C-alpha positions in Angstrom: 67.5 2.7 -53.4 67.3 -0.9 -52.2 64.0 -2.5 -51.2 63.9 -5.5 -48.8 61.3 -7.7 -47.2 62.1 -8.3 -43.5 60.2 -9.7 -40.5 58.7 -7.4 -37.9 60.9 -9.0 -35.2 64.1 -8.1 -37.2 62.7 -4.6 -37.6 62.3 -4.3 -33.9 65.9 -5.4 -33.3 67.1 -2.7 -35.7 64.9 -0.1 -34.1 66.2 -0.8 -30.5 69.7 -1.6 -31.7 72.7 -3.3 -30.0 72.1 -5.3 -26.9 68.9 -3.6 -25.8 67.0 -6.7 -27.1 64.4 -7.3 -29.8 60.7 -7.8 -30.0 59.5 -11.4 -29.6 59.3 -13.2 -32.9 55.8 -14.5 -32.2 53.1 -13.0 -34.3 55.7 -11.6 -36.7 54.9 -10.4 -40.2 56.8 -9.4 -43.2 57.3 -5.7 -43.9 58.4 -3.9 -47.1 61.1 -1.4 -46.1 63.6 0.8 -48.0 67.2 1.2 -47.1 67.4 4.7 -48.6 69.3 6.6 -46.0 72.9 7.3 -47.2 74.2 9.4 -44.3 73.3 10.8 -40.9 74.9 14.0 -39.7 75.0 14.8 -36.0 76.3 18.3 -35.3 77.5 18.4 -38.9 79.5 15.2 -38.5 78.7 12.2 -40.6 78.0 9.0 -38.6 76.1 5.9 -39.6 75.1 3.1 -37.3 76.2 -0.5 -37.9 72.5 -1.5 -38.3 71.4 0.7 -41.2 68.3 2.9 -40.9 65.3 2.0 -43.0 62.1 3.6 -44.2 58.7 2.0 -43.7 55.5 3.6 -44.8 57.1 7.1 -45.0 58.8 7.0 -41.6 62.5 6.5 -41.2 63.6 4.2 -38.3 67.1 4.6 -36.7 68.5 2.4 -33.9 67.6 4.1 -30.6 70.9 3.3 -28.9 72.9 4.8 -31.7 71.0 8.2 -31.7 70.9 8.4 -27.9 74.6 7.7 -27.3 75.7 9.9 -30.2 73.8 12.8 -28.4 75.5 11.9 -25.1 72.6 10.0 -23.4 73.2 6.5 -22.1 70.5 3.9 -22.9 69.4 1.0 -20.6 66.9 -1.7 -21.3 64.9 -3.0 -18.3 63.7 -6.4 -19.4 61.6 -7.0 -16.3 59.5 -3.9 -16.8 59.8 -3.8 -20.6 61.1 -0.3 -20.3 63.8 1.7 -22.2 65.6 4.3 -20.0 67.4 7.2 -21.8 69.7 9.4 -19.8 69.8 9.3 -16.0 68.2 6.4 -14.2 67.4 5.9 -10.5 70.3 4.8 -8.4 70.0 1.1 -7.8 71.6 1.3 -4.4 69.3 4.1 -3.2 65.9 4.2 -1.5 63.5 6.9 -2.7 60.6 8.7 -1.0 57.3 7.5 -2.4 58.7 4.4 -4.1 60.4 2.9 -1.1 59.6 5.1 1.9 56.3 6.8 2.9 56.0 9.7 5.4 54.8 9.0 8.9 53.7 12.4 10.0 52.9 15.9 8.7 52.2 18.9 10.9 51.5 22.5 10.0 51.3 25.6 12.2 48.0 26.5 10.7 45.4 25.1 8.2 46.2 27.8 5.6 46.3 26.4 2.1 50.0 27.3 1.4 51.2 25.0 4.2 51.6 21.8 2.3 53.9 19.0 1.2 54.4 16.4 -1.6 56.9 13.7 -2.6 57.1 11.9 -5.9 59.2 9.2 -7.7 59.5 9.2 -11.5 56.6 11.7 -11.7 55.9 14.7 -13.9 59.1 16.7 -13.8 59.4 19.7 -11.5 61.7 22.7 -12.1 63.9 24.4 -9.5 64.6 28.1 -9.5 67.4 27.9 -12.1 65.5 25.7 -14.5 66.8 22.2 -13.7 64.1 19.6 -14.0 63.6 16.6 -11.7 61.3 13.6 -11.6 62.1 12.6 -8.0 61.6 15.1 -5.2 60.1 16.2 -1.9 58.4 19.6 -1.7 57.5 21.7 1.4 55.5 24.8 1.2 54.6 27.5 3.8 51.7 30.0 3.5 52.6 33.6 3.1 49.4 35.4 3.9 49.5 35.9 7.7 52.0 38.1 9.4 52.7 35.5 12.1 55.4 32.9 11.5 54.4 29.7 9.6 56.0 26.3 9.5 55.5 22.8 8.3 57.1 19.5 9.5 57.4 16.3 7.4 58.7 13.2 9.0 59.9 9.8 7.5 60.5 6.6 9.4 64.1 5.3 9.2 63.9 2.5 11.9 67.7 2.6 12.3 68.1 1.1 8.8 69.8 4.0 6.9 73.2 5.7 7.0 72.9 8.7 4.7 70.4 11.1 3.1 71.2 13.1 0.0 69.3 15.8 -2.0 69.6 19.0 -3.9 67.8 21.8 -2.0 66.4 24.8 -3.9 63.3 27.0 -4.3 60.9 25.6 -6.8 60.4 27.5 -10.0 57.1 29.0 -8.9 58.7 30.4 -5.8 61.9 31.7 -7.4 61.1 35.3 -6.6 59.7 34.8 -3.2 60.1 37.7 -0.7 60.1 35.4 2.3 63.1 34.4 4.3 63.0 30.7 4.8 64.8 28.2 7.0 64.9 24.4 6.6 65.8 22.5 9.8 66.6 18.8 9.7 65.9 16.7 12.8 67.0 13.2 13.7 65.0 11.7 16.5 63.9 15.2 17.6 67.5 16.5 17.6 68.4 19.4 15.3 71.3 18.3 13.2 71.4 20.8 10.3 69.8 24.2 9.5 69.8 26.0 6.1 68.7 29.5 5.2 66.9 29.9 1.8 65.9 33.1 0.0 65.3 34.3 -3.6 68.5 34.3 -5.7 70.1 31.4 -3.9 71.6 28.7 -6.1 70.7 25.0 -5.5 72.7 23.4 -2.7 73.6 19.8 -2.3 72.9 18.5 1.2 74.3 15.3 2.8 73.0 14.1 6.2 74.7 11.4 8.2 71.7 9.6 9.6 73.5 7.8 12.4 71.0 4.9 12.4 68.3 7.3 13.5 64.7 6.1 14.0 63.2 9.0 12.1 64.1 12.1 10.1 62.1 15.4 10.1 62.2 18.3 7.6 60.8 21.5 9.1 60.4 24.5 6.8 59.7 27.9 8.5 59.3 31.5 7.6 59.4 34.4 10.1 57.6 37.2 8.2 54.7 37.5 5.8 55.2 37.4 2.1 54.4 35.1 -0.9 53.4 31.5 -0.5 56.8 29.8 -0.7 57.9 26.3 -1.7 61.2 24.5 -1.6 62.2 21.2 -3.2 64.5 18.5 -2.0 65.3 17.3 -5.5 66.6 13.8 -6.2 66.1 13.0 -2.5 67.3 9.5 -1.6 68.4 7.4 1.4 71.3 4.9 1.6 71.8 2.0 3.9 
């Protein structure tokens, strides 16, 4: 077992690995570390990084890029935000609800608590009805208590700046067994352009809307009979110019 004295800035570079970058050398200090890892096995296959792992105060440090990429996850360093991204990242050419676009109008057929909406960017992950998890999404919910029909309408301003909208439409996990028959209508400038039926057991569906330089887009979720409170997600919802 070999023991070395290295600076904390060098240790940071080893921990991040490759071209991700290193911690600044200011306020660095010496660390006593042990290069006592002889092999790393991933799925029973031996693989050692170029920058050797080391042990410091009982904890073994391995380059983050090496482990992530060996497991099939790309790694990206955002120097401006001092953030490491592992796996999927936001599309740099897309515009996301909440981060880039805020809603302009929400209407509900009644004030019942199940009639609601939300939209989030890089938030706590939300699952669809088959277990996929997303951190970017729009949700629409309709109340199931009353026998009369219920609907909600959520509108976003486009101001003629966008050409395309994309999302994956599905029931959210908590509504996976809903007994309601749902319809999602998509409007551009008050004109109905797409209509989708949604019920329990449906697989997630990719939707793609040509925005035609519209001034606004509206998502209207409706149910025609009573049942459970029901919620759908427009997962990874994004706009393109």
